[in-house]
C-alpha positions, -999 to +999 in steps of 0.1 A: -592+199+141-627+199+129-634+232+112-654+260+130-684+279+117-689+315+128-722+331+116-719+368+111-744+388+131-740+415+106-764+395+084-789+389+112-823+406+114-816+436+138-852+439+146-851+404+160-814+402+171-821+383+203-840+357+183-811+352+158-787+350+187-807+323+203-808+304+170-770+305+168-768+294+205-789+264+197-773+255+163-740+236+156-722+270+151-690+275+171-686+312+173-704+345+167-686+366+142-689+404+149-679+428+122-671+463+135-669+490+108-661+527+112-669+542+078-633+552+074-613+520+069-642+505+051-671+524+033-698+513+058-707+517+094-720+486+113-724+488+151-705+496+183-704+488+219-742+492+228-751+464+204-722+442+213-730+445+249-767+437+243-758+407+221-732+393+246-759+391+273-777+364+253-748+348+235-735+314+248-706+310+223-674+329+219-674+363+202-650+366+172-646+404+167-633+416+135-622+452+136-624+470+102-614+502+118-585+526+117-562+529+148-578+499+165-555+502+196-578+528+210-605+504+215-589+470+222-594+471+260-631+481+256-638+453+231-623+429+256-644+443+283-675+440+261-669+403+259-647+396+228-628+363+229-609+368+197-600+402+184-588+405+148-573+437+134-563+445+098-527+444+086-535+475+065-548+495+096-519+489+119-487+509+118-471+490+147-488+455+143-465+437+167-475+462+195-512+458+187-510+420+188-493+422+222-520+446+235-548+421+224-530+393+242-525+415+273-562+420+277-568+382+276-580+377+241-568+356+211-551+377+186-558+377+149-547+396+118-568+401+087-557+406+052-576+424+024-579+406-009-550+426-025-526+420+005-502+391+000-499+366+028-461+368+026-464+401+046-474+380+077-440+362+078-425+381+107-457+381+128-470+346+121-455+329+152-471+356+174-508+354+163-536+329+171-556+335+139-551+348+103-582+361+085-581+360+047-607+383+033-623+366+003-643+398-006-635+434-003-645+443+033-674+466+040-705+450+027-722+415+029-734+395+000-704+398-023-690+372-046-661+351-034-627+359-050-612+327-064-576+338-058-584+332-020-577+295-024-541+301-035-536+325-005-550+300+019-527+273+006-496+296+008-505+307+043-511+270+055-476+262+043-461+292+060-479+283+093-468+247+092-431+259+096-436+284+125-472+281+140-488+248+130-519+255+154-527+287+136-564+292+129-569+302+093-603+320+089-620+329+057-646+357+055-667+365+025-689+346+000-684+313+019-711+287+014-718+250+008-705+253-027-669+263-018-663+254+019-650+219+009-622+234-013-613+259+013-609+231+040-587+212+016-566+243+011-560+245+048-587+269+062-604+258+095-627+287+105-654+300+082-675+332+085-710+327+071-734+356+067-759+355+039-753+318+034-768+312+069-793+341+073-806+340+038-812+302+039-848+288+044-835+272+076-804+289+090-800+261+116-799+234+089-775+255+068-751+258+097-754+220+103-746+213+066-716+236+067-704+220+098-708+185+085-687+190+053-658+166+055-628+164+033-602+136+034-571+156+038-537+144+026-521+166+052-529+177+088 
């Protein structure tokens, strides 16, 4: 499959959020990435349902909602109601991960699981066949603008090999420090969905940057 680009609205200009949403609508981007932080699981607070509801009114592309919160089960149904198409929860935040995945699917959303940089991908072994997406954090979650952690490439390769055995259609998403300088290596490693925050919104032309990220093409030795 052709890789997907998901600009993170956490990096948008919140005083001009509708303008930035329209820009993403008109660009070659595939998804909106929506980072929800509670100030407990991560040391930052982002936004909640009022902002998501307002943004969804203008968005014409799927909402990829990344929950960096404790006890996400409390809010799954409400995020689905607010317009989420994909809901990703953190492995580290879910005591009963299988139950949470089933809950996400029961409200009609694709289910994803995210891993912090220190969490080995091998821990997804017994849930991999049940999820639609695995998100590999390539920075420590909570803040934008951080440097990409190189070990991410090894984790993506390992995850891709695991997925080929039990879930070959798994979406492998990378979030944090992704840009034109490393997206090719990540595609080659097996990733196929890329969250882009500062790389897009700090560019002189965000639309052009999205197009450049989308047009990167690697001759893969494997599917």
